[in-house]
N, C-alpha and C positions, 0 to 999 in steps of 0.2 A: 459445540462445533464452531470453529472459526471460519468465517466466510473469507474466501480468497479475495485479494485486492483485485479490482477491475483491471483488465488488460489495458496498457497504455494505448492511447490513440496514435495511429501512425498516418502521417500525411506526407505524400511524396510529390515531387514536381519533376517534369521532364520538358524538353524543348531544345531547340538549337541554341548555340551560344549567343550571348549578348542580347537576350530577350527579356531580361529583368527577373530571371528565376531567383537568383540569390537575394536581390533586393526585396522581392515579394516575400520570400521565406523569412528574411530578417524582420520585416514588418509584422508578419504573423507571430513570430516569436516574441517581439516586443509587446504586441497587443495582448497575447496570452499572459505574459509575465505581469503586465500592468493590471490584469484582472485576477492576479494571484494564482494562476495555473502554471505549475512548473513545466517548462518546455525547453528542449535542447535541439539544436540543429546539427545534422550530420552532413559534412560536405568536404570539399577540397580533394576529392578522390583523383581527379585528373592530375593535379600537381604531385600527389604522392606517387601515382603511377609513373610519371615522368622522372621523379627522383630515383625510382627503382630501375630506370632504364627502359621502361615499357613504352612503346610508341603510342601516340594519341593523335587526336584530330584526324587529318586526312591520311595519316599513316597507321591508323588503328588496325589491330590484328585480332584474330580470335582469342589469343592469349590475353591481350590487354583488355579486351571486352569482358572475358570471363573473370579476370582479376578484379576489375572495377566493380562488376556486378556482385561478386561474392564478398569482396572486402566491404562494400557498402552495406550489404545485408548483415554481415557480422557486426559492423559498428552500430547499425540500427538496433539489433538485438541487445547488444551490450548497453546501449543507452536507455533501453526500456526499464532498467532497474533504477535509473536515476531521475526519470522524468515522467510526468503524466502524459505528455505529448512529445512525440518524436517527429521531427521535421527532416525529411530526407531530401537534401538539395541535389541529389543525383539518384533518383529512384531507379529501381531495378531495370526498367526498359531502356534507360538512357544509353548505356554503353553499347547495347546491341544496335540501336538506331544509328549511333555514330559509326559503328563498324560497317553496317550494310551501306551507309552513305559513303564511307571511305572506299569500299569496294567499287561502287558504281563510279565514284570520282576517278578511280584509278583504272577503270575499264576491266575490272575483274569480276568473277562470279563467286557467289557464296556456295561452297561445297555443301551438297544436300545433308550429309551426316552432321557436319558442323552446325548448319542452320537448325536442324532438328534438335540437337543437343542444347544449343544456346536458347532456342525458343522455349524448350521445356524448362530450362533453368529460370528464365525470366518469368514465365507463367507461374511457376511455383513460388518464386520470391516476391511476386506482386500481389499474391492473395492477401497478405496481412494489411495492406493499405486500406484505411477507412475512407480516405479521400485521395484521389490522384488528380493533380492539376497538370495541364499541358498548355504551355505558352504557344502563341501563334505568331509566326514571323511577320513583321511589318517591314518590307524591304525599304520603305521610305525613311524609316527611323535611322538616324546616323549611328554608326558603330562606335562605341566607346569602350574603354578598358584596354587590356593588354593583349587581346587576342590578335593573332595574325588574321588579316582581313582577306578572305577568299569568298566573295559573294556567291559563287557557284556551289562551293562546299557547304556554306551556311544554309543555302536554300535546300540542298539535298538532305541535310540533317533534319530540317523542318519537315520535309516531305516524308522521309523514312520514319520519323517519330510518329506522325499521325497515321501512317500506313500500318506500322507495327501495332499501335494501340488498337486499331480496327481489326487486324488479322488475329490478334490474340484475345479479342473481345474483352479488353480491359476497360471497365467503366472509368470515365474521366470527365473532367470539366475543363472546357477551353477557356483560356485567359488571353484576351486580346490586349493589344498595346494601347490601352486607354485607361484613364483614371476610374471610370465607372466599372469596367470589367475587373480591374485589380481590387477595387473596393468590394465588389460582389464576392470575389474569391476570398478575401480576408473575412468577410462576414460569414461565409459558408464554413471556413476553417474554424472559426470561433464556435459556430453552432455545432459542428461535428465533434468538437473537443468538449462540448458541454459548458463552455465559458460564456456563451452569449445568453 
């Protein structure tokens, strides 16, 4: 009898924009590869959603949230056949956190049936993560990159991310904006991946 190959390790990250998520996932990917562990990163979903004409950031809708969540999960699953470790740069809870933050930012309410459906979807698609990292916003850190800077929306996404993780009881590790916390997250990812 042939033993099945072990399931790939899946590591996800969530948090508001410009908090170092992609940089951290690239570091984890590089460290894993340096140790001989095949790892691939899944990301860029917001850009692809915008290319399709779906609203994002403060204009997020239920449709864009559902598309990003399911497209990310599908890409993660497809990547599991090519890597021992899959790094989700936009883990399942991310789009819902952006959507609920966008609603609050616009002064709108989440329709209960939509909220229930999206929460159920996110819960189901978050189960496979072996490690879920959540960045913590440091408002004093200068914003870099190409994002439109809206401090109020950025803060709301941070709040909604951590609130959603708690509401859905999704185990996660906080990553603060300092070298020690990021180094700890990298070490933990290597350990979970069996590379450390």
